[in-house]
C-alpha positions as CSV (number, residue, x, y, z in Angstrom):
1,M,-52.9,-14.5,-38.6
2,T,-55.3,-17.9,-38.7
3,N,-58.9,-17.8,-39.6
4,A,-59.6,-18.7,-35.8
5,G,-58.0,-15.7,-35.0
6,N,-59.5,-13.4,-37.3
7,N,-63.0,-14.8,-36.2
8,A,-62.3,-13.9,-32.6
9,R,-61.0,-10.5,-33.4
10,L,-64.5,-10.1,-35.1
11,L,-66.4,-11.4,-32.7
12,E,-64.9,-8.8,-30.2
13,V,-65.7,-5.9,-32.7
14,I,-69.3,-7.2,-32.5
15,K,-69.2,-7.3,-28.9
16,T,-67.9,-3.7,-28.8
17,Q,-70.6,-2.5,-30.8
18,T,-73.1,-3.7,-28.3
19,E,-71.4,-1.8,-26.0
20,V,-71.2,1.2,-27.9
21,A,-74.8,1.3,-28.3
22,Q,-75.5,0.9,-24.6
23,L,-73.4,3.6,-24.1
24,G,-76.0,5.9,-26.3
25,L,-75.1,9.5,-26.4
26,D,-72.0,9.5,-24.0
27,L,-69.5,10.2,-26.8
28,G,-66.3,10.7,-24.5
29,S,-67.0,7.0,-22.9
30,V,-67.3,5.8,-26.3
31,M,-64.2,7.3,-27.5
32,A,-62.4,5.8,-24.7
33,L,-64.2,2.2,-25.0
34,V,-62.9,1.9,-28.7
35,T,-59.4,3.0,-28.0
36,E,-59.2,0.4,-25.2
37,R,-60.4,-2.1,-27.4
38,S,-58.2,-0.9,-30.6
39,Q,-55.4,-1.6,-28.2
40,K,-56.3,-5.0,-27.2
41,L,-57.0,-6.1,-30.5
42,T,-54.3,-5.0,-32.5
43,D,-51.5,-5.8,-30.0
44,A,-50.6,-2.3,-29.5
45,I,-48.9,-0.3,-26.6
46,G,-51.4,2.4,-26.9
47,A,-54.4,3.7,-29.0
48,I,-55.5,7.1,-29.4
49,I,-58.3,9.1,-30.9
50,E,-56.9,12.5,-32.2
51,L,-59.7,15.3,-33.5
52,A,-58.8,18.0,-35.7
53,E,-58.7,21.4,-34.3
54,G,-57.8,24.4,-36.1
55,D,-54.3,23.8,-37.0
56,D,-53.4,21.1,-34.5
57,M,-54.6,17.4,-33.9
58,V,-55.5,17.0,-30.5
59,Y,-55.5,13.8,-27.9
60,R,-59.2,13.3,-27.0
61,A,-58.9,9.9,-25.8
62,A,-55.9,7.4,-25.4
63,T,-55.0,4.3,-23.6
64,G,-51.9,2.5,-22.8
65,T,-48.6,4.2,-22.9
66,A,-50.2,7.1,-24.6
67,Q,-52.7,7.8,-21.6
68,R,-49.9,10.3,-20.2
69,C,-50.1,12.2,-23.3
70,L,-53.9,13.1,-22.9
71,G,-54.8,16.4,-24.1
72,L,-51.5,17.0,-26.4
73,R,-51.8,19.2,-29.3
74,L,-49.6,18.3,-32.6
75,A,-49.4,20.4,-35.6
76,R,-51.6,18.9,-38.2
77,A,-49.7,19.9,-41.4
78,S,-46.7,17.9,-40.3
79,S,-48.0,14.6,-38.7
80,L,-49.1,11.6,-40.4
81,S,-52.6,12.0,-38.7
82,G,-53.1,15.1,-40.6
83,R,-52.1,13.4,-44.1
84,C,-54.5,10.7,-43.0
85,M,-57.5,13.0,-42.8
86,L,-56.4,15.1,-45.7
87,E,-56.4,11.8,-47.7
88,G,-59.4,10.0,-46.3
89,N,-57.2,6.6,-46.3
90,P,-55.9,4.5,-43.5
91,L,-52.2,4.7,-43.4
92,R,-49.2,2.5,-41.8
93,C,-46.0,3.6,-40.8
94,D,-43.5,0.3,-40.1
95,D,-40.6,2.4,-39.0
96,S,-41.0,6.0,-37.7
97,E,-37.3,6.9,-37.8
98,N,-37.4,6.1,-41.7
99,D,-40.6,7.4,-42.7
100,A,-40.8,11.0,-44.2
101,R,-44.5,11.5,-43.6
102,V,-44.3,11.8,-40.2
103,D,-43.2,14.4,-37.3
104,R,-40.2,12.1,-36.2
105,E,-39.7,13.8,-32.7
106,A,-43.4,13.9,-31.6
107,C,-43.1,10.2,-32.3
108,R,-40.1,10.1,-30.2
109,R,-42.0,12.0,-27.6
110,V,-44.9,9.6,-27.2
111,G,-42.6,6.6,-27.6
112,L,-44.0,5.1,-30.9
113,R,-41.9,3.4,-33.7
114,S,-44.7,2.0,-35.7
115,M,-48.1,3.0,-36.1
116,V,-51.8,2.4,-38.4
117,V,-54.0,5.5,-38.4
118,V,-57.7,5.8,-39.8
119,P,-59.8,8.2,-40.4
120,L,-62.7,9.5,-38.4
121,R,-65.7,10.5,-40.4
122,H,-68.6,12.8,-39.5
123,H,-71.1,13.0,-42.2
124,Q,-68.7,11.9,-45.0
125,M,-65.9,14.5,-43.6
126,A,-63.0,13.1,-41.7
127,I,-62.7,15.0,-38.5
128,G,-60.0,13.2,-36.6
129,V,-58.3,9.7,-36.6
130,L,-58.3,6.5,-34.6
131,K,-54.7,5.7,-34.3
132,V,-52.8,2.3,-32.9
133,I,-49.1,2.5,-32.1
134,S,-46.0,-0.1,-30.7
135,D,-42.6,0.7,-29.5
136,R,-41.2,-1.9,-32.3
137,I,-40.5,-1.5,-35.9
138,G,-43.3,-3.5,-38.5
139,T,-46.3,-4.2,-35.6
140,F,-48.6,-4.0,-38.1
141,D,-50.1,-5.9,-40.7
142,E,-53.0,-5.4,-43.1
143,S,-55.2,-7.4,-41.0
144,D,-54.7,-4.6,-38.3
145,V,-55.8,-1.9,-40.7
146,E,-59.0,-3.6,-41.4
147,I,-59.9,-4.2,-37.7
148,L,-59.0,-0.4,-37.1
149,A,-61.1,0.7,-39.7
150,L,-64.1,-1.3,-38.5
151,M,-63.5,0.3,-34.7
152,S,-63.6,3.7,-36.6
153,D,-66.9,2.8,-38.0
154,L,-68.3,2.3,-34.6
155,I,-67.3,5.8,-33.4
156,A,-68.3,7.4,-36.7
157,A,-71.9,5.9,-35.6
158,S,-72.0,7.3,-32.6
159,M,-70.9,10.8,-33.5
160,F,-73.7,10.9,-36.0
161,H,-76.5,9.6,-33.1
162,A,-74.7,12.0,-30.8
163,A,-74.6,15.1,-32.9
164,K,-76.8,14.7,-36.1
165,Y,-75.3,17.5,-38.3
166,E,-73.9,19.9,-35.8
167,T,-70.3,19.5,-35.9
168,S,-69.7,22.2,-32.4
169,K,-72.4,20.1,-30.9
170,L,-70.1,17.0,-31.6
171,F,-66.9,18.7,-30.2
172,F,-68.8,19.5,-27.0
173,Q,-70.0,16.2,-26.4
174,A,-66.4,14.9,-27.1
175,T,-65.0,16.6,-24.5
176,H,-67.7,17.0,-21.8
177,D,-69.2,14.4,-19.1
178,A,-72.8,13.2,-20.5
179,L,-73.8,13.3,-16.7
180,T,-72.5,16.3,-15.6
181,G,-71.9,18.6,-18.4
182,L,-68.4,19.2,-17.0
183,A,-65.3,18.8,-18.8
184,N,-64.2,15.4,-19.1
185,R,-60.8,14.0,-18.5
186,A,-59.5,14.8,-22.2
187,L,-60.5,18.3,-21.9
188,F,-59.0,18.8,-18.4
189,Y,-55.7,17.6,-19.5
190,D,-55.8,19.7,-22.4
191,R,-56.4,22.7,-20.3
192,L,-53.8,21.5,-17.8
193,R,-51.1,21.6,-20.5
194,A,-51.9,25.0,-21.6
195,C,-52.2,26.4,-18.0
196,L,-48.9,24.9,-17.3
197,A,-47.4,26.3,-20.6
198,R,-48.5,29.9,-19.5
199,A,-47.4,29.6,-15.7
200,A,-44.0,28.6,-17.2
201,R,-43.7,31.4,-19.7
202,E,-45.2,34.1,-17.3
203,R,-43.7,32.8,-14.2
204,A,-47.2,32.7,-12.6
205,C,-48.5,30.5,-10.2
206,F,-51.8,28.1,-10.4
207,G,-53.4,25.3,-8.5
208,I,-54.9,21.7,-9.1
209,L,-57.2,20.1,-6.6
210,N,-58.2,16.5,-6.8
211,L,-61.7,15.7,-5.3
212,D,-63.0,12.2,-4.7
213,M,-66.6,12.1,-3.9
214,D,-66.5,10.1,-0.4
215,G,-69.3,7.4,0.1
216,L,-70.8,6.9,-3.2
217,K,-70.8,3.0,-3.1
218,P,-73.0,3.2,-0.1
219,I,-75.3,5.6,-1.7
220,N,-75.6,3.0,-4.6
221,D,-75.9,-0.1,-2.0
222,T,-78.7,1.6,0.2
223,H,-80.4,3.5,-2.3
224,G,-79.8,2.5,-5.9
225,H,-77.9,3.7,-8.9
226,R,-80.4,6.0,-9.3
227,A,-79.5,7.7,-6.5
228,G,-76.0,7.6,-6.9
229,D,-76.1,9.2,-10.3
230,A,-78.0,12.0,-8.7
231,A,-75.4,12.5,-6.2
232,I,-72.9,12.8,-8.8
233,R,-74.9,15.6,-10.6
234,E,-75.3,17.3,-6.8
235,F,-71.7,17.1,-6.4
236,A,-70.8,18.6,-9.8
237,A,-73.7,21.3,-9.5
238,R,-71.7,22.4,-6.3
239,L,-68.2,22.0,-7.7
240,K,-69.0,24.1,-10.7
241,H,-71.1,27.0,-8.5
242,T,-68.1,27.2,-6.4
243,T,-65.7,27.7,-9.5
244,R,-64.5,30.7,-10.9
245,E,-64.9,31.3,-14.5
246,S,-61.3,31.6,-15.1
247,D,-60.8,27.9,-13.4
248,V,-61.7,24.3,-15.0
249,A,-64.1,21.9,-13.4
250,A,-64.1,18.4,-14.7
251,R,-65.3,15.0,-13.8
252,L,-62.5,12.9,-14.7
253,G,-64.1,9.4,-14.0
254,G,-66.4,7.2,-11.5
255,D,-66.4,9.5,-8.3
256,E,-63.3,11.7,-9.3
257,F,-63.2,15.2,-9.8
258,G,-60.6,17.7,-10.9
259,L,-60.1,21.7,-10.5
260,I,-57.7,23.8,-12.3
261,L,-57.5,27.0,-10.3
262,S,-56.1,29.1,-13.2
263,R,-54.7,31.9,-11.2
264,L,-53.3,31.7,-7.7
265,D,-51.1,34.2,-5.9
266,D,-50.1,31.4,-3.1
267,R,-50.7,27.9,-1.6
268,D,-52.9,29.7,1.0
269,G,-55.5,31.1,-2.1
270,A,-55.9,27.3,-3.3
271,L,-56.2,26.0,0.4
272,T,-58.9,28.5,1.0
273,H,-60.7,27.3,-2.2
274,A,-60.5,23.9,-1.3
275,H,-61.7,24.5,2.4
276,R,-64.8,26.3,0.6
277,I,-65.5,23.6,-1.7
278,H,-65.1,20.9,1.1
279,E,-67.6,23.1,3.4
280,T,-70.1,23.4,0.6
281,M,-70.0,19.7,0.0
282,R,-70.4,18.5,3.4
283,A,-74.3,19.4,3.3
284,P,-76.9,16.9,2.3
285,F,-78.9,16.7,-0.3
286,A,-82.4,15.3,-1.2
287,F,-83.4,12.5,-3.4
288,E,-87.0,10.8,-3.3
289,Q,-87.8,11.7,0.3
290,N,-84.5,10.8,1.5
291,H,-81.7,12.7,2.9
292,I,-78.3,11.5,1.3
293,A,-74.8,12.6,2.8
294,L,-72.0,14.0,0.7
295,D,-68.9,14.7,1.5
296,A,-65.4,15.0,-0.6
297,S,-61.7,14.0,0.0
298,I,-59.5,17.0,-1.6
299,G,-55.9,17.0,-2.5
300,V,-53.9,20.2,-3.4
301,A,-50.9,20.7,-5.8
302,I,-49.4,24.0,-6.8
303,F,-46.8,25.3,-9.6
304,P,-44.3,25.6,-9.5
305,E,-43.6,24.6,-5.7
306,D,-44.8,20.6,-6.1
307,G,-43.7,20.4,-9.4
308,E,-42.9,22.3,-13.0
309,E,-44.1,19.0,-15.0
310,L,-47.6,17.9,-15.3
311,D,-47.0,13.8,-14.1
312,A,-45.5,15.5,-11.1
313,L,-48.2,18.0,-10.4
314,V,-51.0,15.5,-10.5
315,D,-49.0,13.0,-8.3
316,K,-48.8,15.1,-6.0
317,A,-52.3,16.0,-6.1
318,D,-53.4,12.4,-5.9
319,Q,-50.8,12.0,-2.7
320,S,-52.7,15.0,-0.9
321,M,-55.7,13.7,-1.6
322,Y,-55.2,10.0,-0.1
323,E,-53.0,11.8,3.0
324,M,-56.4,13.6,3.9
325,K,-58.5,10.3,3.0
326,R,-56.2,8.5,5.8
327,S,-56.2,11.2,8.2
328,R,-60.1,11.1,8.5
329,K,-60.2,7.6,8.4
330,S,-57.8,7.6,11.4
331,Q,-59.5,10.1,13.3
332,L,-62.7,7.8,13.0
333,E,-61.1,4.8,14.3
């Protein structure tokens, strides 16, 4: 790469550093931002942050083609990511089909052929990795390794400030939404994959609710973003209040929320739960002497009736939610 190209990439790293500082203690958003920029800076097709949890490496942030693998768990001992953590040094694979260090089947599942992996450190201890991937042989060079190492340092600095010394606190902040305290998108997909595996094994039924918070933009435009944040927190609190201990409520991003109903008898059970949540959400809330309306569009998907694969279930819940939104809009016209 030319000097001009390297300088442009370094300027992008500096820009990212400023944005990371603005995100403060929202570690989940920091990880999402850095993966997105790492993919862009290295001409990769995807970027991933994996955190070590027990014997597994877990996809806690992912962009590009890797986004569909969010929440995926892979064996730590047989992966290049695990080796990277053990050795504490960046590692590069030019061809996964001819590299004995990698889990070849996992690489095929994710759709990668070459990659760079660098360690993420929290208080001098490697707790995960930042990885970029390509579907082509020999995509990355040493300049990509250097850029990725700089990006990993940005995450390490954010981890330090988010959780000074407690690793347990660090993992909580990496898997929970900073504004609401609910699970974030990465933890939602982790739990969804586990629920899917259990239901398939036990021939059980479970459900997914996709909730879209209606009217957030008018709240922001009329009352300001502080009111918008208060509305998101209120929405999350009501969702949590109507959720069973065995279920998982998550803020997936912006005004989008998700709920895993871990155990159901049938679709009617999910529809009853969705109706109860909808009635709870419709009550206005008070913010600085203003009574602000809340509402939600809710989509439902049931395993195995609506699909037996993760993507099929998520797509069905999305479609169901948009159908509700369109139906309500047509009734107002």
